[in-house]
C-alpha positions, 0 to 999 in steps of 0.5 A: 500500500505504501509503495503505491502511495509513494509511486503516485507522489513521485509521479505527481512531483515529476509532472509538477516539476516538468510543467515548471521546467517547461514554463521556465524554458519557454520564458528563457526562449522568449528572452533569447529570441527578443534579445537576438531580435533586438540586436538584428534590428 
């Protein structure tokens, strides 16, 4: 019983950190893109 609860917790944690990581990468890409765009124009 404990193993299933632990597995569910780990899965939720991985999903949560994954979403946060995706959002972080998106913001990073936007910052890089805007910086490059400003340099070229």
